[in-house]
ROMAR-681549 format. One record per residue: x, y, z of N, C-alpha, C, O in turn; residue number from 1. Coordinates in Angstrom, 1 decimal. Example, Ala and Ser with C-alpha at 12.3 -4.5 7.8 and 13.67 -1.06 7.14 Angstrom:
<atoms>
n.X->13.2 | n.Y->-5.7 | n.Z->7.8 | ca.X->12.3 | ca.Y->-4.5 | ca.Z->7.8 | c.X->13.2 | c.Y->-3.3 | c.Z->7.8 | o.X->14.2 | o.Y->-3.3 | o.Z->8.5 | num->1
n.X->12.8 | n.Y->-2.2 | n.Z->7.1 | ca.X->13.7 | ca.Y->-1.1 | ca.Z->7.1 | c.X->12.9 | c.Y->0.0 | c.Z->7.9 | o.X->13.4 | o.Y->1.1 | o.Z->8.0 | num->2
</atoms>
This chain:
<atoms>
n.X->128.1 | n.Y->89.5 | n.Z->119.3 | ca.X->128.2 | ca.Y->90.3 | ca.Z->118.1 | c.X->126.8 | c.Y->91.0 | c.Z->118.0 | o.X->125.8 | o.Y->90.4 | o.Z->118.1 | num->1
n.X->126.9 | n.Y->92.3 | n.Z->117.7 | ca.X->125.7 | ca.Y->93.1 | ca.Z->117.5 | c.X->125.3 | c.Y->93.2 | c.Z->116.1 | o.X->126.2 | o.Y->93.6 | o.Z->115.3 | num->2
n.X->124.1 | n.Y->92.9 | n.Z->115.7 | ca.X->123.7 | ca.Y->93.0 | ca.Z->114.3 | c.X->123.0 | c.Y->94.4 | c.Z->114.1 | o.X->122.1 | o.Y->94.7 | o.Z->114.8 | num->3
n.X->123.6 | n.Y->95.1 | n.Z->113.1 | ca.X->123.0 | ca.Y->96.5 | ca.Z->112.8 | c.X->122.1 | c.Y->96.3 | c.Z->111.6 | o.X->122.6 | o.Y->95.8 | o.Z->110.6 | num->4
n.X->120.9 | n.Y->96.8 | n.Z->111.7 | ca.X->120.0 | ca.Y->96.7 | ca.Z->110.6 | c.X->119.6 | c.Y->98.1 | c.Z->110.2 | o.X->119.1 | o.Y->98.9 | o.Z->111.0 | num->5
n.X->119.9 | n.Y->98.4 | n.Z->108.9 | ca.X->119.6 | ca.Y->99.7 | ca.Z->108.4 | c.X->118.1 | c.Y->99.7 | c.Z->107.9 | o.X->117.8 | o.Y->98.8 | o.Z->107.1 | num->6
n.X->117.3 | n.Y->100.6 | n.Z->108.3 | ca.X->115.9 | ca.Y->100.6 | ca.Z->107.9 | c.X->115.7 | c.Y->101.7 | c.Z->106.9 | o.X->116.2 | o.Y->102.8 | o.Z->107.0 | num->7
n.X->114.9 | n.Y->101.4 | n.Z->105.9 | ca.X->114.4 | ca.Y->102.4 | ca.Z->104.9 | c.X->113.0 | c.Y->102.6 | c.Z->105.1 | o.X->112.2 | o.Y->101.7 | o.Z->105.6 | num->8
n.X->112.5 | n.Y->103.7 | n.Z->104.6 | ca.X->111.1 | ca.Y->104.1 | ca.Z->104.7 | c.X->110.5 | c.Y->104.0 | c.Z->103.3 | o.X->111.1 | o.Y->104.4 | o.Z->102.3 | num->9
n.X->109.3 | n.Y->103.5 | n.Z->103.3 | ca.X->108.5 | ca.Y->103.5 | ca.Z->102.0 | c.X->107.0 | c.Y->103.8 | c.Z->102.3 | o.X->106.6 | o.Y->103.6 | o.Z->103.5 | num->10
n.X->106.3 | n.Y->104.3 | n.Z->101.3 | ca.X->104.9 | ca.Y->104.6 | ca.Z->101.5 | c.X->104.1 | c.Y->103.7 | c.Z->100.6 | o.X->104.5 | o.Y->103.4 | o.Z->99.5 | num->11
n.X->103.0 | n.Y->103.2 | n.Z->101.2 | ca.X->102.1 | ca.Y->102.3 | ca.Z->100.4 | c.X->100.7 | c.Y->102.6 | c.Z->100.7 | o.X->100.4 | o.Y->103.2 | o.Z->101.8 | num->12
n.X->99.8 | n.Y->102.2 | n.Z->99.9 | ca.X->98.3 | ca.Y->102.4 | ca.Z->100.1 | c.X->97.8 | c.Y->101.0 | c.Z->100.3 | o.X->98.1 | o.Y->100.0 | o.Z->99.6 | num->13
n.X->96.9 | n.Y->100.9 | n.Z->101.3 | ca.X->96.2 | ca.Y->99.6 | ca.Z->101.5 | c.X->94.7 | c.Y->99.9 | c.Z->101.7 | o.X->94.3 | o.Y->101.0 | o.Z->102.0 | num->14
n.X->93.8 | n.Y->98.9 | n.Z->101.4 | ca.X->92.4 | ca.Y->99.1 | ca.Z->101.6 | c.X->92.1 | c.Y->99.4 | c.Z->103.1 | o.X->92.8 | o.Y->99.0 | o.Z->104.0 | num->15
n.X->91.1 | n.Y->100.2 | n.Z->103.3 | ca.X->90.7 | ca.Y->100.7 | ca.Z->104.7 | c.X->90.5 | c.Y->99.5 | c.Z->105.6 | o.X->90.9 | o.Y->99.6 | o.Z->106.8 | num->16
n.X->89.8 | n.Y->98.5 | n.Z->105.1 | ca.X->89.5 | ca.Y->97.3 | ca.Z->106.0 | c.X->90.8 | c.Y->96.6 | c.Z->106.5 | o.X->90.9 | o.Y->96.1 | o.Z->107.6 | num->17
n.X->91.7 | n.Y->96.5 | n.Z->105.6 | ca.X->93.0 | ca.Y->95.9 | ca.Z->105.9 | c.X->93.8 | c.Y->96.7 | c.Z->106.9 | o.X->94.4 | o.Y->96.2 | o.Z->107.9 | num->18
n.X->93.7 | n.Y->98.1 | n.Z->106.7 | ca.X->94.4 | ca.Y->98.9 | ca.Z->107.7 | c.X->93.8 | c.Y->98.9 | c.Z->109.1 | o.X->94.4 | o.Y->98.9 | o.Z->110.1 | num->19
n.X->92.4 | n.Y->98.8 | n.Z->109.1 | ca.X->91.7 | ca.Y->98.7 | ca.Z->110.3 | c.X->92.1 | c.Y->97.3 | c.Z->111.1 | o.X->92.3 | o.Y->97.3 | o.Z->112.3 | num->20
n.X->92.1 | n.Y->96.3 | n.Z->110.3 | ca.X->92.5 | ca.Y->95.0 | ca.Z->110.9 | c.X->93.9 | c.Y->95.0 | c.Z->111.4 | o.X->94.2 | o.Y->94.5 | o.Z->112.5 | num->21
n.X->94.8 | n.Y->95.7 | n.Z->110.7 | ca.X->96.2 | ca.Y->95.9 | ca.Z->111.1 | c.X->96.3 | c.Y->96.6 | c.Z->112.4 | o.X->97.0 | o.Y->96.3 | o.Z->113.4 | num->22
n.X->95.5 | n.Y->97.7 | n.Z->112.5 | ca.X->95.5 | ca.Y->98.6 | ca.Z->113.7 | c.X->94.9 | c.Y->97.8 | c.Z->114.9 | o.X->95.5 | o.Y->97.9 | o.Z->116.0 | num->23
n.X->93.9 | n.Y->97.0 | n.Z->114.6 | ca.X->93.3 | ca.Y->96.2 | ca.Z->115.7 | c.X->94.3 | c.Y->95.1 | c.Z->116.2 | o.X->94.5 | o.Y->95.0 | o.Z->117.4 | num->24
n.X->95.0 | n.Y->94.5 | n.Z->115.3 | ca.X->96.0 | ca.Y->93.4 | ca.Z->115.7 | c.X->97.2 | c.Y->94.1 | c.Z->116.4 | o.X->97.7 | o.Y->93.6 | o.Z->117.4 | num->25
n.X->97.6 | n.Y->95.2 | n.Z->116.0 | ca.X->98.7 | ca.Y->95.9 | ca.Z->116.6 | c.X->98.4 | c.Y->96.3 | c.Z->118.0 | o.X->99.2 | o.Y->96.1 | o.Z->118.9 | num->26
n.X->97.1 | n.Y->96.8 | n.Z->118.2 | ca.X->96.7 | ca.Y->97.1 | ca.Z->119.6 | c.X->96.6 | c.Y->95.9 | c.Z->120.4 | o.X->97.0 | o.Y->95.9 | o.Z->121.6 | num->27
n.X->96.0 | n.Y->94.8 | n.Z->119.9 | ca.X->95.8 | ca.Y->93.6 | ca.Z->120.6 | c.X->97.1 | c.Y->93.0 | c.Z->121.1 | o.X->97.3 | o.Y->92.6 | o.Z->122.2 | num->28
n.X->98.1 | n.Y->92.9 | n.Z->120.2 | ca.X->99.4 | ca.Y->92.3 | ca.Z->120.5 | c.X->100.4 | c.Y->93.3 | c.Z->121.0 | o.X->101.5 | o.Y->93.0 | o.Z->121.3 | num->29
n.X->100.0 | n.Y->94.6 | n.Z->121.1 | ca.X->100.9 | ca.Y->95.6 | ca.Z->121.6 | c.X->102.2 | c.Y->95.7 | c.Z->120.8 | o.X->103.3 | o.Y->95.7 | o.Z->121.4 | num->30
n.X->102.0 | n.Y->95.6 | n.Z->119.5 | ca.X->103.1 | ca.Y->95.7 | ca.Z->118.6 | c.X->102.9 | c.Y->96.8 | c.Z->117.6 | o.X->101.8 | o.Y->97.2 | o.Z->117.3 | num->31
n.X->104.1 | n.Y->97.4 | n.Z->117.2 | ca.X->103.9 | ca.Y->98.5 | ca.Z->116.2 | c.X->103.4 | c.Y->97.8 | c.Z->114.9 | o.X->103.8 | o.Y->96.7 | o.Z->114.5 | num->32
n.X->102.6 | n.Y->98.6 | n.Z->114.1 | ca.X->102.1 | ca.Y->98.1 | ca.Z->112.9 | c.X->103.2 | c.Y->97.7 | c.Z->111.9 | o.X->103.1 | o.Y->96.7 | o.Z->111.2 | num->33
n.X->104.3 | n.Y->98.5 | n.Z->111.8 | ca.X->105.3 | ca.Y->98.2 | ca.Z->110.9 | c.X->106.0 | c.Y->96.8 | c.Z->111.2 | o.X->106.5 | o.Y->96.1 | o.Z->110.3 | num->34
n.X->106.0 | n.Y->96.4 | n.Z->112.5 | ca.X->106.6 | ca.Y->95.1 | ca.Z->112.8 | c.X->105.7 | c.Y->94.0 | c.Z->112.4 | o.X->106.2 | o.Y->92.9 | o.Z->111.9 | num->35
n.X->104.4 | n.Y->94.2 | n.Z->112.5 | ca.X->103.5 | ca.Y->93.1 | ca.Z->112.0 | c.X->103.6 | c.Y->93.0 | c.Z->110.5 | o.X->103.7 | o.Y->91.9 | o.Z->109.9 | num->36
n.X->103.7 | n.Y->94.1 | n.Z->109.8 | ca.X->103.9 | ca.Y->94.1 | ca.Z->108.3 | c.X->105.2 | c.Y->93.5 | c.Z->108.0 | o.X->105.3 | o.Y->92.7 | o.Z->107.0 | num->37
n.X->106.3 | n.Y->93.8 | n.Z->108.7 | ca.X->107.6 | ca.Y->93.2 | ca.Z->108.4 | c.X->107.5 | c.Y->91.7 | c.Z->108.6 | o.X->108.0 | o.Y->91.0 | o.Z->107.7 | num->38
n.X->107.0 | n.Y->91.2 | n.Z->109.7 | ca.X->106.9 | ca.Y->89.8 | ca.Z->109.9 | c.X->106.1 | c.Y->89.1 | c.Z->108.8 | o.X->106.4 | o.Y->88.0 | o.Z->108.3 | num->39
n.X->104.9 | n.Y->89.7 | n.Z->108.5 | ca.X->104.1 | ca.Y->89.1 | ca.Z->107.5 | c.X->104.8 | c.Y->89.0 | c.Z->106.1 | o.X->104.6 | o.Y->88.1 | o.Z->105.4 | num->40
n.X->105.5 | n.Y->90.1 | n.Z->105.8 | ca.X->106.2 | ca.Y->90.1 | ca.Z->104.5 | c.X->107.3 | c.Y->89.1 | c.Z->104.4 | o.X->107.5 | o.Y->88.4 | o.Z->103.4 | num->41
n.X->108.0 | n.Y->88.9 | n.Z->105.5 | ca.X->109.1 | ca.Y->87.8 | ca.Z->105.6 | c.X->108.4 | c.Y->86.5 | c.Z->105.4 | o.X->109.0 | o.Y->85.7 | o.Z->104.6 | num->42
n.X->107.3 | n.Y->86.2 | n.Z->106.0 | ca.X->106.6 | ca.Y->84.9 | ca.Z->105.8 | c.X->106.2 | c.Y->84.7 | c.Z->104.4 | o.X->106.3 | o.Y->83.7 | o.Z->103.8 | num->43
n.X->105.6 | n.Y->85.8 | n.Z->103.8 | ca.X->105.0 | ca.Y->85.7 | ca.Z->102.5 | c.X->106.2 | c.Y->85.5 | c.Z->101.5 | o.X->106.0 | o.Y->84.6 | o.Z->100.6 | num->44
n.X->107.3 | n.Y->86.2 | n.Z->101.6 | ca.X->108.4 | ca.Y->86.1 | ca.Z->100.7 | c.X->109.0 | c.Y->84.7 | c.Z->100.8 | o.X->109.4 | o.Y->84.1 | o.Z->99.8 | num->45
n.X->109.0 | n.Y->84.1 | n.Z->102.0 | ca.X->109.5 | ca.Y->82.7 | ca.Z->102.1 | c.X->108.6 | c.Y->81.8 | c.Z->101.4 | o.X->109.1 | o.Y->80.8 | o.Z->100.8 | num->46
n.X->107.3 | n.Y->82.0 | n.Z->101.5 | ca.X->106.3 | ca.Y->81.1 | ca.Z->100.9 | c.X->106.5 | c.Y->81.2 | c.Z->99.4 | o.X->106.4 | o.Y->80.1 | o.Z->98.7 | num->47
n.X->106.7 | n.Y->82.4 | n.Z->98.8 | ca.X->107.0 | ca.Y->82.5 | ca.Z->97.4 | c.X->108.2 | c.Y->81.7 | c.Z->97.0 | o.X->108.2 | o.Y->81.1 | o.Z->95.9 | num->48
n.X->109.3 | n.Y->81.8 | n.Z->97.8 | ca.X->110.5 | ca.Y->81.1 | ca.Z->97.5 | c.X->110.3 | c.Y->79.6 | c.Z->97.5 | o.X->110.8 | o.Y->78.9 | o.Z->96.6 | num->49
n.X->109.5 | n.Y->79.1 | n.Z->98.4 | ca.X->109.2 | ca.Y->77.7 | ca.Z->98.5 | c.X->108.4 | c.Y->77.2 | c.Z->97.3 | o.X->108.6 | o.Y->76.1 | o.Z->96.8 | num->50
n.X->107.5 | n.Y->78.1 | n.Z->96.9 | ca.X->106.7 | ca.Y->77.8 | ca.Z->95.7 | c.X->107.5 | c.Y->77.7 | c.Z->94.5 | o.X->107.3 | o.Y->76.8 | o.Z->93.6 | num->51
n.X->108.5 | n.Y->78.6 | n.Z->94.3 | ca.X->109.5 | ca.Y->78.5 | ca.Z->93.2 | c.X->110.3 | c.Y->77.2 | c.Z->93.2 | o.X->110.4 | o.Y->76.6 | o.Z->92.2 | num->52
n.X->110.7 | n.Y->76.8 | n.Z->94.4 | ca.X->111.5 | ca.Y->75.5 | ca.Z->94.6 | c.X->110.6 | c.Y->74.4 | c.Z->94.1 | o.X->111.0 | o.Y->73.5 | o.Z->93.4 | num->53
n.X->109.3 | n.Y->74.4 | n.Z->94.6 | ca.X->108.4 | ca.Y->73.3 | ca.Z->94.3 | c.X->108.2 | c.Y->73.2 | c.Z->92.7 | o.X->108.2 | o.Y->72.1 | o.Z->92.2 | num->54
n.X->108.0 | n.Y->74.4 | n.Z->92.1 | ca.X->107.9 | ca.Y->74.4 | ca.Z->90.6 | c.X->109.1 | c.Y->73.8 | c.Z->89.9 | o.X->109.0 | o.Y->73.1 | o.Z->89.0 | num->55
n.X->110.3 | n.Y->74.2 | n.Z->90.4 | ca.X->111.5 | ca.Y->73.8 | ca.Z->89.8 | c.X->111.7 | c.Y->72.3 | c.Z->90.0 | o.X->112.2 | o.Y->71.6 | o.Z->89.0 | num->56
n.X->111.3 | n.Y->71.7 | n.Z->91.1 | ca.X->111.3 | ca.Y->70.2 | ca.Z->91.3 | c.X->110.3 | c.Y->69.5 | c.Z->90.4 | o.X->110.6 | o.Y->68.5 | o.Z->89.8 | num->57
n.X->109.2 | n.Y->70.1 | n.Z->90.2 | ca.X->108.2 | ca.Y->69.6 | ca.Z->89.3 | c.X->108.7 | c.Y->69.6 | c.Z->87.8 | o.X->108.5 | o.Y->68.6 | o.Z->87.1 | num->58
n.X->109.4 | n.Y->70.7 | n.Z->87.4 | ca.X->109.9 | ca.Y->70.7 | ca.Z->86.1 | c.X->111.1 | c.Y->69.7 | c.Z->86.0 | o.X->111.2 | o.Y->69.0 | o.Z->84.9 | num->59
n.X->111.9 | n.Y->69.5 | n.Z->87.0 | ca.X->113.0 | ca.Y->68.6 | ca.Z->87.0 | c.X->112.4 | c.Y->67.2 | c.Z->86.8 | o.X->113.1 | o.Y->66.3 | o.Z->86.2 | num->60
n.X->111.3 | n.Y->66.9 | n.Z->87.5 | ca.X->110.7 | ca.Y->65.5 | ca.Z->87.4 | c.X->110.3 | c.Y->65.2 | c.Z->86.0 | o.X->110.2 | o.Y->64.0 | o.Z->85.7 | num->61
n.X->110.1 | n.Y->66.2 | n.Z->85.2 | ca.X->109.7 | ca.Y->65.9 | ca.Z->83.8 | c.X->110.9 | c.Y->65.8 | c.Z->82.8 | o.X->110.7 | o.Y->65.5 | o.Z->81.7 | num->62
n.X->112.1 | n.Y->66.1 | n.Z->83.3 | ca.X->113.3 | ca.Y->66.1 | ca.Z->82.5 | c.X->113.9 | c.Y->64.7 | c.Z->82.6 | o.X->114.4 | o.Y->64.3 | o.Z->83.7 | num->63
n.X->114.0 | n.Y->64.0 | n.Z->81.5 | ca.X->114.5 | ca.Y->62.6 | ca.Z->81.6 | c.X->116.0 | c.Y->62.6 | c.Z->82.0 | o.X->116.4 | o.Y->61.6 | o.Z->82.7 | num->64
n.X->116.8 | n.Y->63.5 | n.Z->81.5 | ca.X->118.2 | ca.Y->63.5 | ca.Z->81.9 | c.X->118.4 | c.Y->63.7 | c.Z->83.4 | o.X->119.2 | o.Y->63.1 | o.Z->84.0 | num->65
n.X->117.7 | n.Y->64.7 | n.Z->84.0 | ca.X->117.8 | ca.Y->64.9 | ca.Z->85.4 | c.X->117.3 | c.Y->63.7 | c.Z->86.2 | o.X->118.0 | o.Y->63.3 | o.Z->87.2 | num->66
n.X->116.3 | n.Y->63.1 | n.Z->85.8 | ca.X->115.8 | ca.Y->61.9 | ca.Z->86.5 | c.X->116.8 | c.Y->60.8 | c.Z->86.4 | o.X->117.0 | o.Y->60.0 | o.Z->87.3 | num->67
n.X->117.4 | n.Y->60.6 | n.Z->85.2 | ca.X->118.5 | ca.Y->59.6 | ca.Z->85.1 | c.X->119.6 | c.Y->59.8 | c.Z->86.0 | o.X->120.1 | o.Y->58.9 | o.Z->86.7 | num->68
n.X->120.0 | n.Y->61.0 | n.Z->86.2 | ca.X->121.1 | ca.Y->61.4 | ca.Z->87.1 | c.X->120.7 | c.Y->61.1 | c.Z->88.5 | o.X->121.5 | o.Y->60.5 | o.Z->89.3 | num->69
n.X->119.5 | n.Y->61.5 | n.Z->88.9 | ca.X->119.0 | ca.Y->61.2 | ca.Z->90.2 | c.X->118.9 | c.Y->59.7 | c.Z->90.5 | o.X->119.3 | o.Y->59.3 | o.Z->91.6 | num->70
n.X->118.4 | n.Y->59.0 | n.Z->89.6 | ca.X->118.3 | ca.Y->57.5 | ca.Z->89.8 | c.X->119.7 | c.Y->56.9 | c.Z->89.9 | o.X->119.9 | o.Y->56.0 | o.Z->90.7 | num->71
n.X->120.6 | n.Y->57.4 | n.Z->89.1 | ca.X->122.0 | ca.Y->56.8 | ca.Z->89.2 | c.X->122.6 | c.Y->57.1 | c.Z->90.6 | o.X->123.2 | o.Y->56.3 | o.Z->91.2 | num->72
n.X->122.3 | n.Y->58.3 | n.Z->91.1 | ca.X->122.8 | ca.Y->58.7 | ca.Z->92.4 | c.X->122.2 | c.Y->57.8 | c.Z->93.5 | o.X->122.8 | o.Y->57.4 | o.Z->94.4 | num->73
n.X->120.9 | n.Y->57.5 | n.Z->93.3 | ca.X->120.2 | ca.Y->56.6 | ca.Z->94.3 | c.X->120.8 | c.Y->55.2 | c.Z->94.3 | o.X->120.9 | o.Y->54.6 | o.Z->95.3 | num->74
n.X->121.1 | n.Y->54.7 | n.Z->93.1 | ca.X->121.7 | ca.Y->53.4 | ca.Z->93.0 | c.X->123.0 | c.Y->53.4 | c.Z->93.7 | o.X->123.3 | o.Y->52.4 | o.Z->94.4 | num->75
n.X->123.8 | n.Y->54.4 | n.Z->93.5 | ca.X->125.1 | ca.Y->54.5 | ca.Z->94.2 | c.X->124.9 | c.Y->54.5 | c.Z->95.7 | o.X->125.7 | o.Y->53.9 | o.Z->96.5 | num->76
n.X->124.0 | n.Y->55.3 | n.Z->96.2 | ca.X->123.7 | ca.Y->55.4 | ca.Z->97.6 | c.X->123.3 | c.Y->54.1 | c.Z->98.2 | o.X->123.7 | o.Y->53.7 | o.Z->99.3 | num->77
n.X->122.4 | n.Y->53.4 | n.Z->97.5 | ca.X->121.9 | ca.Y->52.1 | ca.Z->98.0 | c.X->123.1 | c.Y->51.1 | c.Z->98.0 | o.X->123.2 | o.Y->50.2 | o.Z->98.9 | num->78
n.X->123.9 | n.Y->51.1 | n.Z->97.0 | ca.X->125.1 | ca.Y->50.2 | ca.Z->97.0 | c.X->126.0 | c.Y->50.5 | c.Z->98.2 | o.X->126.4 | o.Y->49.6 | o.Z->98.9 | num->79
n.X->126.2 | n.Y->51.8 | n.Z->98.5 | ca.X->127.1 | ca.Y->52.2 | ca.Z->99.6 | c.X->126.4 | c.Y->51.7 | c.Z->100.9 | o.X->127.1 | o.Y->51.2 | o.Z->101.8 | num->80
n.X->125.1 | n.Y->51.8 | n.Z->101.1 | ca.X->124.4 | ca.Y->51.4 | ca.Z->102.3 | c.X->124.6 | c.Y->49.9 | c.Z->102.4 | o.X->124.8 | o.Y->49.4 | o.Z->103.5 | num->81
n.X->124.4 | n.Y->49.1 | n.Z->101.4 | ca.X->124.5 | ca.Y->47.7 | ca.Z->101.4 | c.X->125.9 | c.Y->47.2 | c.Z->101.8 | o.X->126.1 | o.Y->46.2 | o.Z->102.5 | num->82
n.X->126.9 | n.Y->47.9 | n.Z->101.3 | ca.X->128.3 | ca.Y->47.6 | ca.Z->101.6 | c.X->128.7 | c.Y->47.9 | c.Z->103.1 | o.X->129.6 | o.Y->47.2 | o.Z->103.6 | num->83
n.X->128.0 | n.Y->48.8 | n.Z->103.7 | ca.X->128.3 | ca.Y->49.1 | ca.Z->105.1 | c.X->127.7 | c.Y->48.1 | c.Z->106.0 | o.X->128.1 | o.Y->48.0 | o.Z->107.2 | num->84
n.X->126.8 | n.Y->47.2 | n.Z->105.6 | ca.X->126.2 | ca.Y->46.2 | ca.Z->106.5 | c.X->127.1 | c.Y->45.1 | c.Z->106.8 | o.X->126.7 | o.Y->44.2 | o.Z->107.6 | num->85
</atoms>
């Protein structure tokens, strides 16, 4: 199966030193600058998503009702494990 990716163009401004670093890395790795930016953005957006998950778990840990449900689930799980022995 062939995956078709539609590309859009956008314009952005970056500090000169960052653009120079990008140009140097693109030349070193023989990659187009836009591919380096694309890969970096994918990684960064994934890190933001992971940080959001982490915050949500921290908030859940402070919620007594959610913790009670989780503990009840663990008790059921341990009971099931012990019955399988």
